[in-house]
C-alpha positions as CSV (number, residue, x, y, z in Angstrom):
1,X,87.8,128.9,66.6
2,X,86.7,127.0,69.8
3,X,87.4,128.9,73.0
4,X,90.6,128.1,75.0
5,X,90.1,125.8,78.0
6,X,92.0,126.9,81.0
7,X,92.1,124.2,83.7
8,X,93.3,124.7,87.1
9,X,95.1,121.3,87.6
10,X,96.1,122.0,91.1
11,X,92.5,122.6,92.1
12,X,91.6,119.3,90.5
13,X,94.2,117.6,92.5
14,X,92.9,119.2,95.7
15,X,89.5,118.0,94.9
16,X,90.9,114.5,94.3
17,X,92.6,114.7,97.6
18,X,89.4,115.7,99.2
19,X,87.4,113.0,97.7
20,X,89.9,110.4,98.7
21,X,89.7,111.8,102.3
22,X,85.9,111.6,102.2
23,X,86.0,108.0,100.9
24,X,88.5,107.1,103.7
25,X,86.3,108.7,106.3
26,X,83.2,106.9,105.0
27,X,85.1,103.6,105.0
28,X,85.9,104.2,108.7
29,X,82.3,105.0,109.5
30,X,81.2,101.9,107.7
31,X,83.6,99.9,109.8
32,X,82.2,101.5,113.0
33,X,78.6,100.7,111.9
34,X,79.6,97.1,111.4
35,X,81.3,97.0,114.8
36,X,78.2,98.7,116.3
37,X,76.2,95.7,115.0
38,X,78.0,93.2,117.0
39,X,75.9,93.2,120.2
40,X,75.5,90.5,122.7
41,X,72.4,88.2,122.3
42,X,70.9,89.6,125.5
43,X,71.4,93.3,124.6
44,X,67.6,93.7,123.7
45,X,66.4,91.9,126.7
46,X,64.6,88.5,127.0
47,X,61.0,89.5,126.3
48,X,59.4,86.9,123.9
49,X,58.7,88.4,120.5
50,X,59.7,92.0,121.5
51,X,63.4,91.3,122.0
52,X,63.6,89.4,118.7
53,X,61.8,92.2,116.9
54,X,64.1,94.7,118.4
55,X,67.2,92.7,117.4
56,X,65.9,92.2,114.0
57,X,65.1,95.9,113.4
58,X,68.5,96.9,114.9
59,X,70.3,94.4,112.5
60,X,68.3,95.9,109.6
61,X,69.4,99.4,110.4
62,X,73.0,98.2,110.8
63,X,72.8,96.5,107.4
64,X,71.3,99.4,105.8
65,X,73.9,101.8,107.3
66,X,76.7,99.6,106.1
67,X,75.2,99.5,102.6
68,X,74.7,103.2,102.5
69,X,78.2,104.1,103.8
70,X,79.8,101.5,101.5
71,X,77.9,103.0,98.5
72,X,79.0,106.4,99.4
73,X,82.6,105.3,100.0
74,X,82.5,103.6,96.5
75,X,81.1,106.8,94.9
76,X,83.7,109.1,96.4
77,X,86.3,106.6,95.3
78,X,85.1,106.8,91.8
79,X,85.1,110.6,92.0
80,X,88.7,110.7,93.1
81,X,89.6,108.2,90.3
82,X,87.8,110.3,87.7
83,X,89.5,113.5,88.9
84,X,92.9,111.8,88.8
85,X,92.2,110.5,85.2
86,X,91.1,114.1,84.1
87,X,94.3,115.6,85.7
88,X,96.4,113.0,83.8
89,X,94.5,113.7,80.6
90,X,95.1,117.4,80.9
91,X,98.7,117.1,81.6
92,X,99.2,114.6,78.7
93,X,97.4,117.0,76.4
94,X,99.6,119.8,77.7
95,X,102.9,117.9,77.2
96,X,101.7,116.9,73.7
97,X,100.8,120.4,72.7
98,X,104.2,121.7,74.1
99,X,106.0,118.9,72.1
100,X,104.1,119.9,68.9
101,X,105.0,123.6,69.3
102,X,108.6,122.8,69.9
103,X,108.6,120.6,66.9
104,X,107.2,123.4,64.8
105,X,109.6,125.9,66.2
106,X,112.6,123.7,65.5
107,X,111.6,123.4,61.9
108,X,111.3,127.1,61.3
109,X,114.2,129.0,60.0
110,X,115.9,131.1,62.8
């Protein structure tokens, strides 16, 4: 007989909430990075070649940061969704088991 599985559904819900919070925080950081990328054209000075190089490298870092935080945000969003789906599956399974036991009990002579 397979072992019983005891799942702490409330712990899964807390993890889901935490994952949603992390995703939200990462989305806010991503927005701040995008905002930080909006700098005036003269922010890196007016030296030929050097200013353009600095501006390009800065833009590269901003783009990379945006992509990384966006990917992390999406990953934590998927984790939160998976946890929510897991909780729903366990709860549905518990309801089905409960219904099955009640059906069996109602058919037994009292």
